[in-house]
C-alpha positions in Angstrom: -116.0 66.8 116.8 -118.2 69.3 115.0 -117.1 72.0 112.7 -118.6 74.5 115.2 -115.2 74.3 117.1 -113.7 76.6 114.4 -113.8 80.2 115.3 -112.2 83.5 114.4 -109.7 85.5 116.4 -109.6 89.2 115.6 -106.0 90.4 115.2 -105.1 94.1 115.6 -102.5 95.1 113.0 -100.8 98.1 111.6 -102.8 98.8 108.4 -100.0 100.5 106.5 -97.6 97.6 107.2 -100.3 95.0 106.3 -101.0 96.8 103.0 -97.3 96.8 102.2 -97.0 93.1 103.0 -100.1 92.3 100.9 -98.8 94.4 97.9 -95.4 92.7 98.1 -97.0 89.2 98.3 -99.3 90.0 95.3 -96.3 91.4 93.2 -94.2 88.4 94.2 -97.0 86.0 93.3 -97.6 87.7 90.0 -93.9 87.8 89.0 -93.3 84.2 90.0 -96.5 83.0 88.2 -95.5 84.9 85.0 -92.0 83.4 85.1 -93.4 79.9 85.8 -95.9 80.3 83.0 -93.2 80.7 80.4 -90.6 78.3 81.7 -91.6 74.7 82.1 -89.6 73.2 85.0 -89.8 69.7 83.5 -87.8 70.6 80.4 -84.1 69.7 80.4 -83.1 73.2 79.2 -84.9 74.9 82.1 -82.9 73.3 84.9 -82.3 76.6 86.7 -85.1 75.9 89.1 -83.9 74.9 92.6 -83.6 71.2 93.3 -85.1 69.6 96.4 -82.3 69.2 99.0 -84.0 66.2 100.6 -84.1 64.4 97.3 -80.4 65.3 96.4 -79.2 63.9 99.7 -81.5 60.8 100.1 -82.8 60.1 96.6 -86.3 60.0 98.0 -89.1 62.5 97.3 -90.3 64.8 100.0 -93.9 65.9 100.4 -93.2 69.0 98.3 -91.5 67.3 95.4 -93.4 68.1 92.2 -95.0 71.3 93.5 -93.3 73.5 91.0 -94.3 71.3 88.1 -97.8 71.1 89.6 -98.1 74.9 89.7 -96.9 75.1 86.1 -99.7 72.7 85.1 -102.2 74.7 87.1 -101.2 77.9 85.4 -101.8 76.2 82.1 -105.3 75.0 83.3 -104.4 71.3 83.7 -105.6 70.6 87.3 -105.6 66.8 86.8 -102.0 66.8 85.7 -101.2 69.1 88.7 -102.9 66.7 91.0 -100.9 63.7 89.7 -97.6 65.6 90.2 -98.4 66.5 93.9 -101.8 65.7 95.3 -100.9 67.0 98.8 -100.2 70.5 97.6 -103.4 70.5 95.5 -105.4 69.5 98.6 -103.7 72.1 100.8 -103.9 75.0 98.2 -107.5 76.0 98.9 -106.6 76.7 102.6 -103.5 78.7 101.5 -105.6 80.7 99.1 -108.3 81.3 101.8 -105.7 82.7 104.2 -104.0 84.8 101.5 -107.3 86.4 100.4 -108.4 87.0 104.0 -105.2 88.8 104.8 -105.5 90.9 101.6 -109.2 91.7 102.3 -108.2 92.9 105.8 -105.4 95.0 104.3 -107.7 96.7 101.8 -110.6 97.3 104.1 -108.5 98.2 107.2 -110.6 95.9 109.3 -108.8 93.7 111.8 -107.4 90.5 110.4 -109.6 87.6 111.4 -107.5 84.5 111.9 -109.3 81.2 111.7 -108.7 79.1 114.8 -108.5 75.4 113.8 -108.8 72.9 116.6 -105.5 70.9 117.1 -107.1 67.6 116.1 -107.5 68.9 112.5 -103.9 70.0 112.4 -102.7 66.6 113.8 -104.8 64.9 111.1 -103.2 67.0 108.4 -99.8 66.1 109.8 -100.7 62.4 109.8 -101.8 62.8 106.2 -98.5 64.5 105.4 -96.4 61.7 106.9 -98.5 59.1 105.2 -98.1 60.8 101.9 -94.3 61.3 102.5 -93.8 57.6 103.2 -96.0 56.1 100.6 -95.0 58.4 97.7 -91.6 56.7 97.9 -93.0 53.1 97.4 -93.4 51.2 94.2 -97.2 50.8 94.7 -99.8 52.5 92.6 -100.6 55.4 92.6 -97.4 56.4 94.5 -94.9 54.8 92.2 -92.0 57.2 92.1 
């Protein structure tokens, strides 16, 4: 399947509401980034960060385990360390950033928000990757040794 199956869908929105949402998201992102920059979640005296409920119940890691520590490493400009802590979030992050910046651009310019339509086969492939990662990150095999 060629990449030409991707297309944009224009979305009519309330511009004032969209600007408020974008401003709230930027403020929240800035505040949480500032907090995470100064408090390392891996240190024992900074154990006020939320624990993974899946790991507390089962003892196994979920696909999101290590994301907070990975973002901490990213904020300190250590992308390799961040990738080692959670490769899946690092591979998904460019798509999240793309959507966030597109929403913000639409809020600033007042033009309709263009949502990228992704064919279902790509979403199913991402889900398969997520399940593969979830299973194999809980094995003793390199590089997934938990």
